[in-house]
C-alpha positions in Angstrom: -4.2 4.4 -8.7 -7.7 3.4 -7.8 -6.6 -0.2 -7.2 -3.8 1.0 -5.0 -6.1 3.2 -3.0 -8.6 0.4 -2.7 -5.9 -2.1 -1.6 -4.6 0.3 1.0 -7.8 1.3 2.6 -10.4 -1.4 1.9 -9.8 -3.4 5.0 -10.1 -0.4 7.3 -13.3 0.9 5.7 -14.8 -2.6 5.4 -14.5 -2.9 9.2 -16.3 0.5 9.5 -19.0 -0.8 7.1 -19.4 -4.0 9.1 -20.2 -2.1 12.3 -23.2 -0.6 10.6 -24.4 -3.6 8.6 -26.5 -6.6 9.4 -24.5 -9.0 7.3 -21.3 -9.3 5.3 -23.0 -8.8 1.9 -24.5 -5.5 3.1 -21.1 -4.4 4.4 -19.6 -5.2 1.1 -22.3 -3.1 -0.7 -21.6 -0.2 1.6 -17.9 -0.5 0.9 -18.4 -0.5 -2.9 -20.7 2.5 -2.7 -18.3 4.4 -0.5 -15.4 3.8 -2.9 -17.5 4.7 -5.9 -18.2 8.0 -4.2 -14.5 8.5 -3.3 -13.4 7.8 -6.8 -16.0 10.1 -8.4 -15.5 13.0 -6.0 -11.7 12.8 -5.4 -11.3 16.1 -7.1 -13.4 17.6 -4.3 -10.7 16.9 -1.7 -9.2 20.3 -0.9 -6.2 19.1 1.1 -7.6 20.3 4.4 -7.0 17.6 6.9 -5.9 14.1 6.2 -7.0 12.3 3.1 -7.8 9.2 5.2 -10.0 11.4 7.4 -11.8 12.7 4.4 -12.4 9.2 3.2 -13.5 8.2 6.7 -16.2 10.8 6.7 -17.4 9.6 3.2 -17.7 6.0 4.4 -19.4 7.0 7.6 -22.0 9.1 5.7 -22.4 6.3 3.2 -23.1 3.8 6.0 -25.6 6.1 7.7 -27.3 6.8 4.5 -27.5 3.1 3.7 -28.9 2.3 7.2 -31.6 5.0 6.8 -32.6 3.9 3.3 -32.9 0.2 4.5 -34.8 0.7 7.7 -37.7 -1.6 6.7 -35.6 -4.6 5.9 -35.7 -7.6 8.2 -33.0 -8.0 10.8 -30.6 -10.9 10.1 -29.2 -12.6 13.2 -26.7 -15.3 12.7 -27.4 -18.3 14.9 -25.1 -19.2 17.7 -23.1 -22.4 17.2 -23.1 -25.1 19.9 -20.3 -23.7 22.0 -20.9 -23.7 25.8 -20.4 -20.1 26.8 -21.0 -20.8 30.4 -18.4 -23.5 30.8 -16.4 -23.5 34.0 -13.2 -24.5 32.2 -10.1 -22.8 33.7 -9.1 -21.6 30.2 -12.4 -20.0 29.2 -10.7 -17.6 26.7 -9.8 -20.4 24.4 -13.5 -21.5 24.2 -15.0 -18.1 23.5 -14.6 -15.9 20.4 -15.4 -12.5 22.0 -15.4 -10.8 18.6 -18.1 -13.1 17.2 -20.2 -12.7 20.3 -20.0 -8.9 20.2 -20.7 -8.7 16.4 -23.7 -10.9 16.9 -24.9 -8.8 19.8 -24.5 -5.6 17.7 -26.2 -7.1 14.7 -29.2 -8.1 16.9 -29.8 -4.4 17.7 -32.4 -2.3 16.0 -31.0 -0.2 13.2 -31.2 3.1 15.1 -29.7 1.5 18.2 -26.7 0.2 16.3 -26.3 3.5 14.6 -26.4 5.4 17.9 -24.0 2.9 19.6 -21.5 3.1 16.8 -21.5 6.8 16.4 -21.0 7.4 20.2 -18.9 4.5 21.3 -16.9 3.6 18.3 -16.6 6.8 16.3 -16.5 9.0 19.4 -19.0 11.7 18.3 -20.5 14.0 21.0 -24.0 13.2 22.1 -25.3 16.5 20.8 -24.0 15.8 17.3 -25.5 12.2 17.3 -28.8 13.5 18.6 -28.9 16.0 15.7 -27.9 13.4 13.2 -30.6 11.0 14.3 -33.2 13.8 14.8 -34.0 13.4 18.5 -33.4 15.5 21.6 -30.2 14.9 23.6 -32.1 13.8 26.7 -33.9 11.1 24.6 -30.6 10.0 23.1 -29.0 9.6 26.5 -31.9 7.5 27.7 -31.9 5.3 24.7 -28.1 5.0 24.7 -28.0 3.8 28.3 -30.8 1.3 27.6 -28.7 0.0 24.6 -25.6 -0.3 26.8 -27.6 -2.2 29.4 -29.2 -4.5 26.8 -25.7 -5.1 25.3 -24.3 -6.1 28.7 -27.2 -8.5 29.3 -26.8 -10.1 25.9 -23.1 -10.5 26.3 -23.5 -11.8 29.9 -26.0 -14.4 28.6 -23.6 -15.5 25.8 -20.3 -15.2 27.6 -21.2 -15.8 31.2 -20.8 -13.6 34.3 -17.4 -14.7 35.3 -15.9 -13.9 31.9 -17.4 -10.4 31.8 -16.2 -9.6 35.3 -12.7 -9.3 33.8 -13.8 -6.5 31.5 -15.8 -4.1 33.7 
């Protein structure tokens, strides 16, 4: 049953872990740690809400805990390949892998910035909840969050070019 559970949900929760990790190995470690916790505490599931939602909260807490426990590690930024992101080619979308550019931009963020961005933008948590989780005032969180968004836009503009990003305002 554990294998079936892993096979069914591993891809979904691996994607969650990747959003909070600096590389694929770290994401895999988060995934394994999350499943170990799920398997060891499955009897704690009380049937309130969806099982997948219960697992999601476990993996999210695991990722946050992992990020906090590894705050002193070096950031790992994968180098860009030799693609010309500012090409004027009419079919620009075939030359650019948006996903890779976004993942690289997110991985270049500081740990707290990536955590904040993911919790607000991807997970959809309210600002007050994220501020409490991180341990800062809401006003400080708002300021930092908007700085992160601005930096992300600048990074993506540099990598993908202005004309390409105009399509996605």
